[in-house]
Each structure stands twice: as structure tokens, then as C-alpha cells.
mmCIF file as gemmi writes it, N, C-alpha and C atoms, coordinates in Angstrom:
data_model
loop_
_atom_site.group_PDB
_atom_site.id
_atom_site.type_symbol
_atom_site.label_atom_id
_atom_site.label_alt_id
_atom_site.label_comp_id
_atom_site.label_asym_id
_atom_site.label_entity_id
_atom_site.label_seq_id
_atom_site.pdbx_PDB_ins_code
_atom_site.Cartn_x
_atom_site.Cartn_y
_atom_site.Cartn_z
_atom_site.occupancy
_atom_site.B_iso_or_equiv
_atom_site.pdbx_formal_charge
_atom_site.auth_seq_id
_atom_site.auth_asym_id
_atom_site.pdbx_PDB_model_num
ATOM 1 N N . MET Axp A 1 ? -105.523 8.661 -44.087 1 0 ? 1 A 1
ATOM 2 C CA . MET Axp A 1 ? -104.681 9.536 -42.709 1 0 ? 1 A 1
ATOM 3 C C . MET Axp A 1 ? -103.405 10.378 -42.953 1 0 ? 1 A 1
ATOM 4 N N . ALA Axp A 2 ? -103.622 11.388 -42.251 1 0 ? 2 A 1
ATOM 5 C CA . ALA Axp A 2 ? -102.354 11.838 -42.043 1 0 ? 2 A 1
ATOM 6 C C . ALA Axp A 2 ? -100.941 11.647 -41.249 1 0 ? 2 A 1
ATOM 7 N N . ASP Axp A 3 ? -99.66 11.408 -41.279 1 0 ? 3 A 1
ATOM 8 C CA . ASP Axp A 3 ? -98.585 11.157 -41.048 1 0 ? 3 A 1
ATOM 9 C C . ASP Axp A 3 ? -98.797 11.04 -38.75 1 0 ? 3 A 1
ATOM 10 N N . ASP Axp A 4 ? -99.006 10.14 -38.415 1 0 ? 4 A 1
ATOM 11 C CA . ASP Axp A 4 ? -99.128 10.21 -37.003 1 0 ? 4 A 1
ATOM 12 C C . ASP Axp A 4 ? -97.488 9.988 -36.689 1 0 ? 4 A 1
ATOM 13 N N . ASN Axp A 5 ? -96.669 10.639 -35.611 1 0 ? 5 A 1
ATOM 14 C CA . ASN Axp A 5 ? -95.08 10.474 -35.179 1 0 ? 5 A 1
ATOM 15 C C . ASN Axp A 5 ? -95.82 10.356 -33.93 1 0 ? 5 A 1
ATOM 16 N N . THR Axp A 6 ? -95.451 9.564 -33.055 1 0 ? 6 A 1
ATOM 17 C CA . THR Axp A 6 ? -96.265 9.667 -31.767 1 0 ? 6 A 1
ATOM 18 C C . THR Axp A 6 ? -95.185 9.402 -31.035 1 0 ? 6 A 1
ATOM 19 N N . LYS Axp A 7 ? -95.657 10.069 -29.905 1 0 ? 7 A 1
ATOM 20 C CA . LYS Axp A 7 ? -94.565 9.807 -29.079 1 0 ? 7 A 1
ATOM 21 C C . LYS Axp A 7 ? -95.266 9.535 -28.046 1 0 ? 7 A 1
ATOM 22 N N . ASN Axp A 8 ? -95.115 8.534 -27.232 1 0 ? 8 A 1
ATOM 23 C CA . ASN Axp A 8 ? -95.248 8.106 -26.388 1 0 ? 8 A 1
ATOM 24 C C . ASN Axp A 8 ? -96.923 7.625 -25.692 1 0 ? 8 A 1
ATOM 25 N N . PRO Axp A 9 ? -97.233 6.706 -27.307 1 0 ? 9 A 1
ATOM 26 C CA . PRO Axp A 9 ? -98.586 6.45 -27.095 1 0 ? 9 A 1
ATOM 27 C C . PRO Axp A 9 ? -99.564 5.902 -26.445 1 0 ? 9 A 1
ATOM 28 N N . GLU Axp A 10 ? -98.783 4.838 -25.624 1 0 ? 10 A 1
ATOM 29 C CA . GLU Axp A 10 ? -99.892 4.231 -24.245 1 0 ? 10 A 1
ATOM 30 C C . GLU Axp A 10 ? -97.87 4.246 -23.542 1 0 ? 10 A 1
ATOM 31 N N . MET Axp A 11 ? -98.643 4.576 -22.871 1 0 ? 11 A 1
ATOM 32 C CA . MET Axp A 11 ? -97.582 4.21 -21.008 1 0 ? 11 A 1
ATOM 33 C C . MET Axp A 11 ? -96.444 3.107 -21.329 1 0 ? 11 A 1
ATOM 34 N N . ASP Axp A 12 ? -95.194 2.37 -20.798 1 0 ? 12 A 1
ATOM 35 C CA . ASP Axp A 12 ? -94.664 1.444 -21.116 1 0 ? 12 A 1
ATOM 36 C C . ASP Axp A 12 ? -95.137 1.533 -19.693 1 0 ? 12 A 1
ATOM 37 N N . GLU Axp A 13 ? -95.285 -0.134 -19.304 1 0 ? 13 A 1
ATOM 38 C CA . GLU Axp A 13 ? -96.149 -0.673 -17.608 1 0 ? 13 A 1
ATOM 39 C C . GLU Axp A 13 ? -94.363 -0.295 -16.976 1 0 ? 13 A 1
ATOM 40 N N . ASN Axp A 14 ? -93.438 -0.168 -17.226 1 0 ? 14 A 1
ATOM 41 C CA . ASN Axp A 14 ? -93.21 0.385 -16.357 1 0 ? 14 A 1
ATOM 42 C C . ASN Axp A 14 ? -93.011 2.538 -15.669 1 0 ? 14 A 1
ATOM 43 N N . GLU Axp A 15 ? -93.883 2.413 -16.517 1 0 ? 15 A 1
ATOM 44 C CA . GLU Axp A 15 ? -93.221 3.728 -16.968 1 0 ? 15 A 1
ATOM 45 C C . GLU Axp A 15 ? -94.358 4.298 -15.471 1 0 ? 15 A 1
ATOM 46 N N . GLU Axp A 16 ? -93.462 5.551 -14.83 1 0 ? 16 A 1
ATOM 47 C CA . GLU Axp A 16 ? -94.768 6.383 -13.941 1 0 ? 16 A 1
ATOM 48 C C . GLU Axp A 16 ? -95.101 7.48 -15.252 1 0 ? 16 A 1
ATOM 49 N N . PRO Axp A 17 ? -96.434 7.067 -14.192 1 0 ? 17 A 1
ATOM 50 C CA . PRO Axp A 17 ? -97.347 7.639 -15.076 1 0 ? 17 A 1
ATOM 51 C C . PRO Axp A 17 ? -97.52 9.101 -15.049 1 0 ? 17 A 1
ATOM 52 N N . ILE Axp A 18 ? -97.402 10.629 -15.874 1 0 ? 18 A 1
ATOM 53 C CA . ILE Axp A 18 ? -96.981 11.879 -15.695 1 0 ? 18 A 1
ATOM 54 C C . ILE Axp A 18 ? -98.656 12.762 -15.686 1 0 ? 18 A 1
ATOM 55 N N . TYR Axp A 19 ? -98.246 13.433 -14.935 1 0 ? 19 A 1
ATOM 56 C CA . TYR Axp A 19 ? -100.103 14.556 -14.088 1 0 ? 19 A 1
ATOM 57 C C . TYR Axp A 19 ? -99.71 15.411 -14.312 1 0 ? 19 A 1
ATOM 58 N N . VAL Axp A 20 ? -101.014 16.546 -14.385 1 0 ? 20 A 1
ATOM 59 C CA . VAL Axp A 20 ? -101.125 17.856 -15.262 1 0 ? 20 A 1
ATOM 60 C C . VAL Axp A 20 ? -101.665 18.754 -14.419 1 0 ? 20 A 1
ATOM 61 N N . THR Axp A 21 ? -101.947 19.625 -13.917 1 0 ? 21 A 1
ATOM 62 C CA . THR Axp A 21 ? -102.421 19.81 -12.871 1 0 ? 21 A 1
ATOM 63 C C . THR Axp A 21 ? -103.181 21.324 -13.991 1 0 ? 21 A 1
ATOM 64 N N . LEU Axp A 22 ? -103.812 20.784 -14.731 1 0 ? 22 A 1
ATOM 65 C CA . LEU Axp A 22 ? -105.721 22.338 -14.911 1 0 ? 22 A 1
ATOM 66 C C . LEU Axp A 22 ? -105.457 23.478 -14.95 1 0 ? 22 A 1
ATOM 67 N N . GLU Axp A 23 ? -105.532 24.385 -15.003 1 0 ? 23 A 1
ATOM 68 C CA . GLU Axp A 23 ? -106.36 25.623 -14.305 1 0 ? 23 A 1
ATOM 69 C C . GLU Axp A 23 ? -106.248 26.239 -15.2 1 0 ? 23 A 1
ATOM 70 N N . TYR Axp A 24 ? -108.416 26.231 -15.397 1 0 ? 24 A 1
ATOM 71 C CA . TYR Axp A 24 ? -109.27 27.548 -15.729 1 0 ? 24 A 1
ATOM 72 C C . TYR Axp A 24 ? -108.993 28.639 -14.831 1 0 ? 24 A 1
ATOM 73 N N . ASP Axp A 25 ? -109.334 29.792 -16.619 1 0 ? 25 A 1
ATOM 74 C CA . ASP Axp A 25 ? -109.749 31.155 -15.767 1 0 ? 25 A 1
ATOM 75 C C . ASP Axp A 25 ? -111.316 31.056 -14.479 1 0 ? 25 A 1
ATOM 76 N N . ASP Axp A 26 ? -112.542 30.329 -14.402 1 0 ? 26 A 1
ATOM 77 C CA . ASP Axp A 26 ? -113.561 30.472 -14.003 1 0 ? 26 A 1
ATOM 78 C C . ASP Axp A 26 ? -112.471 29.307 -12.496 1 0 ? 26 A 1
ATOM 79 N N . GLY Axp A 27 ? -111.255 29.193 -12.275 1 0 ? 27 A 1
ATOM 80 C CA . GLY Axp A 27 ? -111.161 28.687 -10.475 1 0 ? 27 A 1
ATOM 81 C C . GLY Axp A 27 ? -111.386 27.745 -11.025 1 0 ? 27 A 1
ATOM 82 N N . THR Axp A 28 ? -111.519 26.74 -11.378 1 0 ? 28 A 1
ATOM 83 C CA . THR Axp A 28 ? -111.483 24.783 -11.297 1 0 ? 28 A 1
ATOM 84 C C . THR Axp A 28 ? -110.173 24.843 -11.626 1 0 ? 28 A 1
ATOM 85 N N . VAL Axp A 29 ? -109.592 23.239 -11.041 1 0 ? 29 A 1
ATOM 86 C CA . VAL Axp A 29 ? -109.437 23.054 -11.726 1 0 ? 29 A 1
ATOM 87 C C . VAL Axp A 29 ? -109.01 21.585 -11.767 1 0 ? 29 A 1
ATOM 88 N N . VAL Axp A 30 ? -108.309 20.756 -11.958 1 0 ? 30 A 1
ATOM 89 C CA . VAL Axp A 30 ? -109.032 18.913 -12.893 1 0 ? 30 A 1
ATOM 90 C C . VAL Axp A 30 ? -106.997 18.756 -13.003 1 0 ? 30 A 1
ATOM 91 N N . GLU Axp A 31 ? -106.751 17.445 -12.189 1 0 ? 31 A 1
ATOM 92 C CA . GLU Axp A 31 ? -105.537 16.715 -12.406 1 0 ? 31 A 1
ATOM 93 C C . GLU Axp A 31 ? -106.318 15.55 -12.79 1 0 ? 31 A 1
ATOM 94 N N . SER Axp A 32 ? -104.935 15.67 -14.361 1 0 ? 32 A 1
ATOM 95 C CA . SER Axp A 32 ? -105.214 14.959 -16.136 1 0 ? 32 A 1
ATOM 96 C C . SER Axp A 32 ? -103.9 14.09 -15.966 1 0 ? 32 A 1
ATOM 97 N N . GLU Axp A 33 ? -104.235 12.936 -16.207 1 0 ? 33 A 1
ATOM 98 C CA . GLU Axp A 33 ? -103.279 11.633 -16.783 1 0 ? 33 A 1
ATOM 99 C C . GLU Axp A 33 ? -102.426 12.349 -18.242 1 0 ? 33 A 1
ATOM 100 N N . VAL Axp A 34 ? -101.663 12.437 -18.134 1 0 ? 34 A 1
ATOM 101 C CA . VAL Axp A 34 ? -101.519 12.444 -20.097 1 0 ? 34 A 1
ATOM 102 C C . VAL Axp A 34 ? -101.368 10.804 -20.641 1 0 ? 34 A 1
ATOM 103 N N . MET Axp A 35 ? -101.8 11.203 -21.315 1 0 ? 35 A 1
ATOM 104 C CA . MET Axp A 35 ? -102.49 9.316 -22.48 1 0 ? 35 A 1
ATOM 105 C C . MET Axp A 35 ? -100.682 9.861 -22.94 1 0 ? 35 A 1
ATOM 106 N N . GLY Axp A 36 ? -100.382 10.576 -24.699 1 0 ? 36 A 1
ATOM 107 C CA . GLY Axp A 36 ? -100.252 11.01 -24.706 1 0 ? 36 A 1
ATOM 108 C C . GLY Axp A 36 ? -99.484 12.263 -25.29 1 0 ? 36 A 1
ATOM 109 N N . VAL Axp A 37 ? -98.622 11.672 -26.374 1 0 ? 37 A 1
ATOM 110 C CA . VAL Axp A 37 ? -98.351 13.588 -27.94 1 0 ? 37 A 1
ATOM 111 C C . VAL Axp A 37 ? -97.855 12.633 -29.295 1 0 ? 37 A 1
ATOM 112 N N . PHE Axp A 38 ? -98.787 13.42 -29.474 1 0 ? 38 A 1
ATOM 113 C CA . PHE Axp A 38 ? -98.497 13.283 -30.892 1 0 ? 38 A 1
ATOM 114 C C . PHE Axp A 38 ? -98.929 13.497 -32.129 1 0 ? 38 A 1
ATOM 115 N N . GLU Axp A 39 ? -98.254 13.472 -33.296 1 0 ? 39 A 1
ATOM 116 C CA . GLU Axp A 39 ? -98.599 15.03 -34.527 1 0 ? 39 A 1
ATOM 117 C C . GLU Axp A 39 ? -98.573 14.598 -35.991 1 0 ? 39 A 1
ATOM 118 N N . VAL Axp A 40 ? -99.821 16.096 -35.906 1 0 ? 40 A 1
ATOM 119 C CA . VAL Axp A 40 ? -100.556 16.203 -37.302 1 0 ? 40 A 1
ATOM 120 C C . VAL Axp A 40 ? -100.004 17.507 -38.214 1 0 ? 40 A 1
ATOM 121 N N . ASN Axp A 41 ? -99.63 16.616 -38.828 1 0 ? 41 A 1
ATOM 122 C CA . ASN Axp A 41 ? -99.468 18.137 -40.199 1 0 ? 41 A 1
ATOM 123 C C . ASN Axp A 41 ? -98.322 19.401 -39.379 1 0 ? 41 A 1
ATOM 124 N N . GLY Axp A 42 ? -97.457 18.046 -39.081 1 0 ? 42 A 1
ATOM 125 C CA . GLY Axp A 42 ? -95.699 19.04 -38.241 1 0 ? 42 A 1
ATOM 126 C C . GLY Axp A 42 ? -96.206 19.61 -36.879 1 0 ? 42 A 1
ATOM 127 N N . LYS Axp A 43 ? -97.677 19.589 -36.183 1 0 ? 43 A 1
ATOM 128 C CA . LYS Axp A 43 ? -98.283 19.812 -35.006 1 0 ? 43 A 1
ATOM 129 C C . LYS Axp A 43 ? -97.718 19.31 -33.489 1 0 ? 43 A 1
ATOM 130 N N . GLU Axp A 44 ? -97.307 18.899 -33.84 1 0 ? 44 A 1
ATOM 131 C CA . GLU Axp A 44 ? -97.491 17.775 -31.934 1 0 ? 44 A 1
ATOM 132 C C . GLU Axp A 44 ? -98.557 19.084 -30.852 1 0 ? 44 A 1
ATOM 133 N N . TYR Axp A 45 ? -98.99 17.539 -31.234 1 0 ? 45 A 1
ATOM 134 C CA . TYR Axp A 45 ? -100.399 17.251 -29.98 1 0 ? 45 A 1
ATOM 135 C C . TYR Axp A 45 ? -100.5 17.447 -28.699 1 0 ? 45 A 1
ATOM 136 N N . ILE Axp A 46 ? -101.189 16.891 -27.583 1 0 ? 46 A 1
ATOM 137 C CA . ILE Axp A 46 ? -101.593 16.139 -26.289 1 0 ? 46 A 1
ATOM 138 C C . ILE Axp A 46 ? -102.403 15.236 -26.128 1 0 ? 46 A 1
ATOM 139 N N . SER Axp A 47 ? -102.658 13.798 -25.723 1 0 ? 47 A 1
ATOM 140 C CA . SER Axp A 47 ? -104.518 14.014 -25.261 1 0 ? 47 A 1
ATOM 141 C C . SER Axp A 47 ? -103.698 13.272 -23.306 1 0 ? 47 A 1
ATOM 142 N N . LEU Axp A 48 ? -104.877 13.614 -22.792 1 0 ? 48 A 1
ATOM 143 C CA . LEU Axp A 48 ? -104.604 14.032 -21.337 1 0 ? 48 A 1
ATOM 144 C C . LEU Axp A 48 ? -106.85 13.581 -19.916 1 0 ? 48 A 1
ATOM 145 N N . ILE Axp A 49 ? -106.537 12.349 -19.774 1 0 ? 49 A 1
ATOM 146 C CA . ILE Axp A 49 ? -107.002 12.245 -19.302 1 0 ? 49 A 1
ATOM 147 C C . ILE Axp A 49 ? -107.862 12.494 -17.666 1 0 ? 49 A 1
ATOM 148 N N . PRO Axp A 50 ? -109.024 13.359 -17.628 1 0 ? 50 A 1
ATOM 149 C CA . PRO Axp A 50 ? -108.767 14.187 -16.814 1 0 ? 50 A 1
ATOM 150 C C . PRO Axp A 50 ? -109.337 13.316 -15.31 1 0 ? 50 A 1
ATOM 151 N N . ASN Axp A 51 ? -108.645 12.897 -14.337 1 0 ? 51 A 1
ATOM 152 C CA . ASN Axp A 51 ? -109.138 12.878 -13.043 1 0 ? 51 A 1
ATOM 153 C C . ASN Axp A 51 ? -110.154 12.86 -12.527 1 0 ? 51 A 1
ATOM 154 N N . ASP Axp A 52 ? -111.587 13.6 -13.259 1 0 ? 52 A 1
ATOM 155 C CA . ASP Axp A 52 ? -113.253 13.596 -12.407 1 0 ? 52 A 1
ATOM 156 C C . ASP Axp A 52 ? -113.604 12.237 -12.625 1 0 ? 52 A 1
ATOM 157 N N . GLY Axp A 53 ? -113.499 11.187 -13.083 1 0 ? 53 A 1
ATOM 158 C CA . GLY Axp A 53 ? -114.202 9.694 -12.926 1 0 ? 53 A 1
ATOM 159 C C . GLY Axp A 53 ? -115.4 9.689 -14.216 1 0 ? 53 A 1
ATOM 160 N N . SER Axp A 54 ? -115.155 10.724 -15.23 1 0 ? 54 A 1
ATOM 161 C CA . SER Axp A 54 ? -115.817 10.582 -16.759 1 0 ? 54 A 1
ATOM 162 C C . SER Axp A 54 ? -114.988 10.292 -17.687 1 0 ? 54 A 1
ATOM 163 N N . ASP Axp A 55 ? -115.032 9.829 -18.922 1 0 ? 55 A 1
ATOM 164 C CA . ASP Axp A 55 ? -114.251 9.008 -19.979 1 0 ? 55 A 1
ATOM 165 C C . ASP Axp A 55 ? -113.693 10.034 -20.958 1 0 ? 55 A 1
ATOM 166 N N . ASP Axp A 56 ? -113.635 11.059 -20.77 1 0 ? 56 A 1
ATOM 167 C CA . ASP Axp A 56 ? -113.877 12.625 -21.556 1 0 ? 56 A 1
ATOM 168 C C . ASP Axp A 56 ? -112.061 12.79 -21.872 1 0 ? 56 A 1
ATOM 169 N N . VAL Axp A 57 ? -111.205 12.895 -22.464 1 0 ? 57 A 1
ATOM 170 C CA . VAL Axp A 57 ? -110.316 13.142 -23.481 1 0 ? 57 A 1
ATOM 171 C C . VAL Axp A 57 ? -110.389 14.866 -23.222 1 0 ? 57 A 1
ATOM 172 N N . TYR Axp A 58 ? -109.211 15.092 -22.651 1 0 ? 58 A 1
ATOM 173 C CA . TYR Axp A 58 ? -108.423 15.674 -23.592 1 0 ? 58 A 1
ATOM 174 C C . TYR Axp A 58 ? -107.974 16.164 -24.925 1 0 ? 58 A 1
ATOM 175 N N . ILE Axp A 59 ? -107.913 17.452 -25.16 1 0 ? 59 A 1
ATOM 176 C CA . ILE Axp A 59 ? -107.1 17.504 -26.891 1 0 ? 59 A 1
ATOM 177 C C . ILE Axp A 59 ? -105.861 18.868 -26.602 1 0 ? 59 A 1
ATOM 178 N N . TYR Axp A 60 ? -105.114 18.841 -26.381 1 0 ? 60 A 1
ATOM 179 C CA . TYR Axp A 60 ? -104.525 20.467 -26.571 1 0 ? 60 A 1
ATOM 180 C C . TYR Axp A 60 ? -103.175 20.395 -27.628 1 0 ? 60 A 1
ATOM 181 N N . GLY Axp A 61 ? -103.075 21.494 -27.712 1 0 ? 61 A 1
ATOM 182 C CA . GLY Axp A 61 ? -101.512 21.769 -28.394 1 0 ? 61 A 1
ATOM 183 C C . GLY Axp A 61 ? -100.713 21.486 -27.156 1 0 ? 61 A 1
ATOM 184 N N . TYR Axp A 62 ? -98.689 20.903 -28.496 1 0 ? 62 A 1
ATOM 185 C CA . TYR Axp A 62 ? -98.17 21.137 -27.552 1 0 ? 62 A 1
ATOM 186 C C . TYR Axp A 62 ? -96.507 20.729 -27.882 1 0 ? 62 A 1
ATOM 187 N N . LYS Axp A 63 ? -95.805 22.071 -27.127 1 0 ? 63 A 1
ATOM 188 C CA . LYS Axp A 63 ? -94.443 22.227 -26.417 1 0 ? 63 A 1
ATOM 189 C C . LYS Axp A 63 ? -94.066 22.042 -25.825 1 0 ? 63 A 1
ATOM 190 N N . GLU Axp A 64 ? -93.329 21.3 -26.378 1 0 ? 64 A 1
ATOM 191 C CA . GLU Axp A 64 ? -92.248 21.003 -24.64 1 0 ? 64 A 1
ATOM 192 C C . GLU Axp A 64 ? -90.745 22.36 -25.177 1 0 ? 64 A 1
ATOM 193 N N . SER Axp A 65 ? -90.946 22.978 -24.068 1 0 ? 65 A 1
ATOM 194 C CA . SER Axp A 65 ? -89.034 24.24 -23.867 1 0 ? 65 A 1
ATOM 195 C C . SER Axp A 65 ? -87.967 23.765 -24.179 1 0 ? 65 A 1
ATOM 196 N N . GLU Axp A 66 ? -88.196 25.053 -24.362 1 0 ? 66 A 1
ATOM 197 C CA . GLU Axp A 66 ? -86.436 24.085 -25.292 1 0 ? 66 A 1
ATOM 198 C C . GLU Axp A 66 ? -85.843 24.293 -24.68 1 0 ? 66 A 1
ATOM 199 N N . GLU Axp A 67 ? -85.151 24.613 -23.45 1 0 ? 67 A 1
ATOM 200 C CA . GLU Axp A 67 ? -84.552 24.518 -21.727 1 0 ? 67 A 1
ATOM 201 C C . GLU Axp A 67 ? -84.69 23.255 -21.786 1 0 ? 67 A 1
ATOM 202 N N . ASP Axp A 68 ? -85.463 22.704 -20.974 1 0 ? 68 A 1
ATOM 203 C CA . ASP Axp A 68 ? -86.123 22.116 -19.86 1 0 ? 68 A 1
ATOM 204 C C . ASP Axp A 68 ? -86.79 20.561 -20.843 1 0 ? 68 A 1
ATOM 205 N N . GLU Axp A 69 ? -86.836 19.362 -21.234 1 0 ? 69 A 1
ATOM 206 C CA . GLU Axp A 69 ? -87.526 18.919 -22.063 1 0 ? 69 A 1
ATOM 207 C C . GLU Axp A 69 ? -88.117 17.554 -21.511 1 0 ? 69 A 1
ATOM 208 N N . ASP Axp A 70 ? -89.059 17.941 -19.68 1 0 ? 70 A 1
ATOM 209 C CA . ASP Axp A 70 ? -89.373 18.228 -18.972 1 0 ? 70 A 1
ATOM 210 C C . ASP Axp A 70 ? -90.407 18.692 -18.998 1 0 ? 70 A 1
ATOM 211 N N . ASP Axp A 71 ? -90.2 19.565 -19.083 1 0 ? 71 A 1
ATOM 212 C CA . ASP Axp A 71 ? -91.616 20.985 -19.699 1 0 ? 71 A 1
ATOM 213 C C . ASP Axp A 71 ? -91.767 21.247 -20.356 1 0 ? 71 A 1
ATOM 214 N N . PHE Axp A 72 ? -93.071 21.576 -20.598 1 0 ? 72 A 1
ATOM 215 C CA . PHE Axp A 72 ? -94.253 21.984 -22.314 1 0 ? 72 A 1
ATOM 216 C C . PHE Axp A 72 ? -95.146 22.315 -21.456 1 0 ? 72 A 1
ATOM 217 N N . GLU Axp A 73 ? -95.257 22.836 -22.89 1 0 ? 73 A 1
ATOM 218 C CA . GLU Axp A 73 ? -96.768 23.933 -22.716 1 0 ? 73 A 1
ATOM 219 C C . GLU Axp A 73 ? -97.964 23.84 -23.59 1 0 ? 73 A 1
ATOM 220 N N . LEU Axp A 74 ? -99.29 23.729 -22.883 1 0 ? 74 A 1
ATOM 221 C CA . LEU Axp A 74 ? -100.547 22.701 -22.994 1 0 ? 74 A 1
ATOM 222 C C . LEU Axp A 74 ? -100.6 24.292 -24.15 1 0 ? 74 A 1
ATOM 223 N N . ILE Axp A 75 ? -101.264 24.344 -25.415 1 0 ? 75 A 1
ATOM 224 C CA . ILE Axp A 75 ? -101.433 25.365 -26.62 1 0 ? 75 A 1
ATOM 225 C C . ILE Axp A 75 ? -102.985 25.551 -26.518 1 0 ? 75 A 1
ATOM 226 N N . ASP Axp A 76 ? -104.131 25.641 -26.145 1 0 ? 76 A 1
ATOM 227 C CA . ASP Axp A 76 ? -105.82 26.08 -26.831 1 0 ? 76 A 1
ATOM 228 C C . ASP Axp A 76 ? -105.784 25.501 -28.165 1 0 ? 76 A 1
ATOM 229 N N . ILE Axp A 77 ? -106.164 24.4 -29.018 1 0 ? 77 A 1
ATOM 230 C CA . ILE Axp A 77 ? -106.732 24.834 -29.954 1 0 ? 77 A 1
ATOM 231 C C . ILE Axp A 77 ? -107.511 25.708 -30.283 1 0 ? 77 A 1
ATOM 232 N N . GLU Axp A 78 ? -107.764 26.864 -30.536 1 0 ? 78 A 1
ATOM 233 C CA . GLU Axp A 78 ? -108.811 27.761 -30.761 1 0 ? 78 A 1
ATOM 234 C C . GLU Axp A 78 ? -109.483 27.484 -32.621 1 0 ? 78 A 1
ATOM 235 N N . ASP Axp A 79 ? -109.06 27.175 -33.232 1 0 ? 79 A 1
ATOM 236 C CA . ASP Axp A 79 ? -109.472 26.583 -34.796 1 0 ? 79 A 1
ATOM 237 C C . ASP Axp A 79 ? -110.063 24.864 -34.544 1 0 ? 79 A 1
ATOM 238 N N . ASP Axp A 80 ? -111.765 25.548 -35.515 1 0 ? 80 A 1
ATOM 239 C CA . ASP Axp A 80 ? -113.01 23.834 -35.902 1 0 ? 80 A 1
ATOM 240 C C . ASP Axp A 80 ? -112.159 22.689 -36.167 1 0 ? 80 A 1
ATOM 241 N N . ALA Axp A 81 ? -111.537 23.85 -37.389 1 0 ? 81 A 1
ATOM 242 C CA . ALA Axp A 81 ? -110.752 22.706 -38.599 1 0 ? 81 A 1
ATOM 243 C C . ALA Axp A 81 ? -108.921 22.073 -38.27 1 0 ? 81 A 1
ATOM 244 N N . GLU Axp A 82 ? -108.656 23.442 -36.716 1 0 ? 82 A 1
ATOM 245 C CA . GLU Axp A 82 ? -107.743 22.083 -37.193 1 0 ? 82 A 1
ATOM 246 C C . GLU Axp A 82 ? -106.872 20.792 -35.933 1 0 ? 82 A 1
ATOM 247 N N . PHE Axp A 83 ? -108.381 21.481 -34.578 1 0 ? 83 A 1
ATOM 248 C CA . PHE Axp A 83 ? -108.888 20.706 -33.48 1 0 ? 83 A 1
ATOM 249 C C . PHE Axp A 83 ? -110.078 18.879 -33.886 1 0 ? 83 A 1
ATOM 250 N N . GLU Axp A 84 ? -110.565 19.403 -35.598 1 0 ? 84 A 1
ATOM 251 C CA . GLU Axp A 84 ? -110.918 18.557 -35.935 1 0 ? 84 A 1
ATOM 252 C C . GLU Axp A 84 ? -110.031 16.889 -36.153 1 0 ? 84 A 1
ATOM 253 N N . ALA Axp A 85 ? -109.265 17.684 -37.129 1 0 ? 85 A 1
ATOM 254 C CA . ALA Axp A 85 ? -107.422 16.604 -37.599 1 0 ? 85 A 1
ATOM 255 C C . ALA Axp A 85 ? -107.284 16.533 -36.59 1 0 ? 85 A 1
ATOM 256 N N . ALA Axp A 86 ? -107.353 16.657 -35.454 1 0 ? 86 A 1
ATOM 257 C CA . ALA Axp A 86 ? -106.187 15.991 -34.567 1 0 ? 86 A 1
ATOM 258 C C . ALA Axp A 86 ? -107.427 15.59 -33.673 1 0 ? 86 A 1
ATOM 259 N N . VAL Axp A 87 ? -108.75 15.309 -33.53 1 0 ? 87 A 1
ATOM 260 C CA . VAL Axp A 87 ? -109.236 14.398 -32.918 1 0 ? 87 A 1
ATOM 261 C C . VAL Axp A 87 ? -109.384 13.468 -33.42 1 0 ? 87 A 1
ATOM 262 N N . LEU Axp A 88 ? -109.527 12.775 -35.17 1 0 ? 88 A 1
ATOM 263 C CA . LEU Axp A 88 ? -109.596 12.693 -35.912 1 0 ? 88 A 1
ATOM 264 C C . LEU Axp A 88 ? -108.23 11.449 -35.999 1 0 ? 88 A 1
ATOM 265 N N . ALA Axp A 89 ? -106.838 12.306 -35.748 1 0 ? 89 A 1
ATOM 266 C CA . ALA Axp A 89 ? -105.926 11.655 -35.285 1 0 ? 89 A 1
ATOM 267 C C . ALA Axp A 89 ? -105.409 10.732 -34.412 1 0 ? 89 A 1
ATOM 268 N N . PHE Axp A 90 ? -105.804 11.81 -33.297 1 0 ? 90 A 1
ATOM 269 C CA . PHE Axp A 90 ? -106.306 10.321 -32.035 1 0 ? 90 A 1
ATOM 270 C C . PHE Axp A 90 ? -107.376 9.563 -31.869 1 0 ? 90 A 1
ATOM 271 N N . ASP Axp A 91 ? -108.467 9.57 -32.435 1 0 ? 91 A 1
ATOM 272 C CA . ASP Axp A 91 ? -109.033 8.706 -32.921 1 0 ? 91 A 1
ATOM 273 C C . ASP Axp A 91 ? -108.302 6.647 -33.756 1 0 ? 91 A 1
ATOM 274 N N . ALA Axp A 92 ? -108.041 7.563 -34.217 1 0 ? 92 A 1
ATOM 275 C CA . ALA Axp A 92 ? -107.485 6.933 -35.479 1 0 ? 92 A 1
ATOM 276 C C . ALA Axp A 92 ? -105.975 5.644 -34.949 1 0 ? 92 A 1
ATOM 277 N N . ILE Axp A 93 ? -105.125 6.426 -33.829 1 0 ? 93 A 1
ATOM 278 C CA . ILE Axp A 93 ? -104.205 5.963 -32.882 1 0 ? 93 A 1
ATOM 279 C C . ILE Axp A 93 ? -104.662 4.933 -32.028 1 0 ? 93 A 1
ATOM 280 N N . MET Axp A 94 ? -105.268 4.876 -30.714 1 0 ? 94 A 1
ATOM 281 C CA . MET Axp A 94 ? -106.091 5.252 -30.663 1 0 ? 94 A 1
ATOM 282 C C . MET Axp A 94 ? -107.172 3.424 -30.987 1 0 ? 94 A 1
ATOM 283 N N . THR Axp A 95 ? -107.797 3.522 -32.063 1 0 ? 95 A 1
ATOM 284 C CA . THR Axp A 95 ? -107.987 2.336 -32.904 1 0 ? 95 A 1
ATOM 285 C C . THR Axp A 95 ? -107.3 1.362 -32.733 1 0 ? 95 A 1
ATOM 286 N N . GLU Axp A 96 ? -106.034 1.614 -33.944 1 0 ? 96 A 1
ATOM 287 C CA . GLU Axp A 96 ? -104.839 0.646 -34.482 1 0 ? 96 A 1
ATOM 288 C C . GLU Axp A 96 ? -104.748 0.625 -32.716 1 0 ? 96 A 1
ATOM 289 N N . THR Axp A 97 ? -103.908 1.259 -31.552 1 0 ? 97 A 1
ATOM 290 C CA . THR Axp A 97 ? -103.943 0.237 -30.533 1 0 ? 97 A 1
ATOM 291 C C . THR Axp A 97 ? -104.997 -0.888 -29.599 1 0 ? 97 A 1
ATOM 292 N N . GLU Axp A 98 ? -106.265 -0.421 -30.532 1 0 ? 98 A 1
ATOM 293 C CA . GLU Axp A 98 ? -106.607 -1.513 -29.215 1 0 ? 98 A 1
ATOM 294 C C . GLU Axp A 98 ? -106.972 -3.404 -30.828 1 0 ? 98 A 1
């Protein structure tokens, strides 16, 4: 298993959830809750739960803003091998927290 330095894999019970609004090219807007940020092979990823009634989880690349630590950028993962590694790490984290 890859080294995972996990930031906020589970929200602290007293912490307010963080929401992100995803806007797609086709005009679709999806409100999503941040599950957590995790690292795989030196890159950071973020897991999101869409607020659409499904049990889906979205995984994106993650980059914090250098100017504002509360601001971040979501990055599409276009490489299949990189995406698979991120999903495997996410699954391992979820298995550990169960």
C-alpha cells in the first residue's frame, strides 16, 4: 500500500462539514461534501460525497492555494493508472476507518 498522509479522513464530530459546488461544462451543478484529503505517491487527492442521494464518491486531485489555506483547487485526474492508485488508497483508508 502507498504511504497515505491523511488530512481529515473523518470529520471531527464538532467540526462543521465543508461543501464544494461542482459546476460541469454541460451546466450541471452538484453540491458535494468534503470527506477528506489524502496523499498517494507525493500527490494530494480529495474525496467528495455528492448531495444527490446516490452513494457515489468523487475523487479529484487537490491543490491548496499558496495565498489562502482555506482556498483550494480541484484537478481532474486524467491518467487511468493515477486514478486507480487514488481509488485504491481511498478504499484502503475507508477499510481502516470501519
